[in-house]
C-alpha positions as CSV (number, residue, x, y, z in Angstrom):
1,S,2.9,-14.3,7.5
2,L,5.1,-16.1,10.1
3,F,5.3,-13.2,12.5
4,E,2.0,-11.4,11.7
5,N,0.2,-10.4,14.9
6,K,2.8,-11.8,17.3
7,T,1.9,-9.2,20.1
8,N,4.8,-10.5,22.5
9,L,7.4,-9.8,19.9
10,K,9.6,-6.9,21.3
11,S,12.6,-6.5,19.0
12,I,13.7,-7.9,15.6
13,V,17.3,-8.2,14.2
14,I,17.1,-9.0,10.6
15,P,20.2,-10.9,9.4
16,E,22.6,-9.6,6.8
17,G,21.9,-11.1,3.4
18,V,18.0,-10.5,3.8
19,E,17.2,-8.5,0.7
20,Y,13.4,-7.8,1.3
21,I,10.8,-7.8,3.8
22,N,7.7,-9.6,2.8
23,E,4.1,-8.1,2.7
24,K,2.6,-8.0,6.1
25,A,5.7,-9.6,7.6
26,F,5.4,-8.1,11.1
27,K,1.9,-6.6,10.7
28,G,0.3,-6.1,14.1
29,C,3.2,-6.8,16.3
30,S,1.9,-4.2,18.7
31,S,4.7,-4.7,21.3
32,L,7.6,-4.5,18.7
33,E,9.8,-1.5,19.9
34,G,13.0,-1.9,17.8
35,I,13.9,-3.2,14.3
36,S,17.6,-3.4,13.1
37,F,17.9,-3.7,9.5
38,P,21.0,-4.8,7.7
39,D,22.3,-2.8,4.6
40,S,21.3,-5.6,2.4
41,V,17.5,-4.9,2.7
42,S,16.6,-3.0,-0.5
43,R,12.8,-3.5,-0.4
44,I,10.1,-3.1,2.4
45,S,6.9,-4.6,1.1
46,S,3.2,-3.3,1.7
47,E,2.0,-3.4,5.3
48,S,5.3,-4.9,6.4
49,F,5.1,-3.1,9.9
50,K,1.5,-1.9,9.9
51,G,0.1,-1.5,13.2
52,C,3.4,-1.9,15.2
53,Q,2.3,0.6,17.8
54,S,5.4,0.6,20.0
55,I,8.0,1.4,17.5
56,E,9.5,5.0,18.2
57,S,12.2,5.4,15.8
58,V,13.3,3.8,12.4
59,I,16.5,4.1,10.5
60,L,15.9,2.5,7.1
61,P,18.7,0.5,5.4
62,K,21.1,2.3,3.2
63,K,20.5,0.2,0.0
64,L,16.6,0.6,0.4
65,Y,15.1,1.7,-2.9
66,N,11.5,0.6,-2.5
67,L,9.4,1.5,0.6
68,S,5.9,0.4,-0.3
69,N,2.3,1.6,0.5
70,Y,1.1,1.1,4.2
71,A,4.6,-0.2,5.3
72,F,4.4,1.8,8.5
73,E,0.7,2.7,8.7
74,D,-0.8,3.0,12.3
75,C,2.7,2.9,14.0
76,T,1.3,5.5,16.4
77,S,4.4,5.7,18.8
78,L,6.8,6.5,15.7
79,E,8.5,9.8,16.4
80,T,11.2,9.9,13.8
81,I,12.0,8.4,10.5
82,T,15.1,8.6,8.4
83,I,14.6,7.9,4.6
84,P,17.9,6.7,2.9
85,N,19.4,8.4,-0.1
86,G,18.3,6.4,-3.1
87,I,14.5,6.5,-2.3
88,K,12.8,8.3,-5.2
89,K,9.3,7.8,-4.1
90,I,7.5,7.5,-0.8
91,D,4.5,5.4,-1.7
92,F,0.7,6.2,-0.8
93,D,-0.1,5.9,2.8
94,T,3.3,4.7,3.9
95,F,3.2,6.6,7.1
96,L,-0.5,7.1,7.4
97,N,-1.8,7.7,11.0
98,C,1.6,7.8,12.5
99,T,0.2,10.3,15.0
100,S,3.3,10.9,17.0
101,L,5.6,11.4,14.1
102,K,7.4,14.6,14.8
103,S,10.3,14.7,12.3
104,V,11.3,13.2,9.1
105,Y,14.7,13.1,7.4
106,I,14.4,13.3,3.5
107,P,17.2,12.8,1.2
108,S,17.7,14.7,-2.1
109,S,17.0,11.6,-4.0
110,V,13.2,12.0,-3.2
111,T,11.1,13.3,-5.9
112,E,7.7,12.3,-5.2
113,I,5.5,12.0,-2.1
114,N,2.3,10.0,-2.9
115,H,-1.3,10.4,-1.8
116,G,-1.4,10.3,2.0
117,A,2.1,9.2,2.5
118,F,2.1,11.4,5.7
119,G,-1.7,11.5,6.1
120,V,-2.9,12.1,9.7
121,C,0.5,12.6,10.9
122,T,-0.7,15.3,13.3
123,S,2.4,15.7,15.2
124,L,4.7,16.3,12.2
125,N,6.4,19.7,12.5
126,T,9.9,19.3,11.2
127,I,11.3,18.2,7.8
128,N,15.1,17.7,7.6
129,S,16.1,18.1,4.0
130,Y,19.4,16.8,2.9
131,G,18.9,18.5,-0.4
132,T,18.9,22.1,-1.5
133,E,15.9,24.3,-1.0
134,E,15.5,24.3,-4.8
135,E,15.6,20.5,-4.9
136,F,13.1,20.2,-2.0
137,K,10.6,22.5,-3.8
138,K,10.8,20.2,-6.7
139,I,9.2,17.3,-4.8
140,F,5.9,16.4,-6.0
141,V,3.6,16.2,-3.0
142,D,0.2,14.7,-3.8
143,R,-2.9,15.4,-1.8
144,N,-3.6,14.3,1.9
145,N,-0.2,15.4,3.0
146,D,-1.0,18.5,4.8
147,A,1.2,18.0,7.8
148,F,4.1,17.5,5.6
149,L,3.3,20.7,3.7
150,N,2.8,22.5,6.7
151,A,6.0,21.5,8.5
152,S,9.1,23.6,9.1
153,V,11.8,22.6,6.7
154,I,15.6,22.6,7.9
155,Y,18.0,22.3,5.1
156,K,21.0,20.3,6.1
157,T,24.5,20.5,4.6
158,K,25.4,17.4,2.4
């Protein structure tokens, strides 16, 4: 990938019109602190931001429907993530080893959290649900998501 392992890259502004982020596009960009997504991005491929250890917060684009496995694995400074409405599944190991992740914003569209999606997220303590308690309890949560299952859930009004 063009930007893979560019350790001096500090920020990215992805231009409007870009529809997907390729596999491993920014993998290993350890100094990357900020990402600005246009709403046109609908897919973030496998390992796109894996190992971007300086990212602290991510607001994913509103039209995103596919967040692939390992997309943000080993983003050890990531503290908060906002999943947009429309995402149905959080793929396996998507946020694996995001050890600073404290809070996640989950829309009512999410119905499945795959194996290890939040594995080894040892700081995760708050889930902000934009669905009802009934909707949240229907989410299928696969194994190796202990931190997610043990976090406090705050139900937000729609």
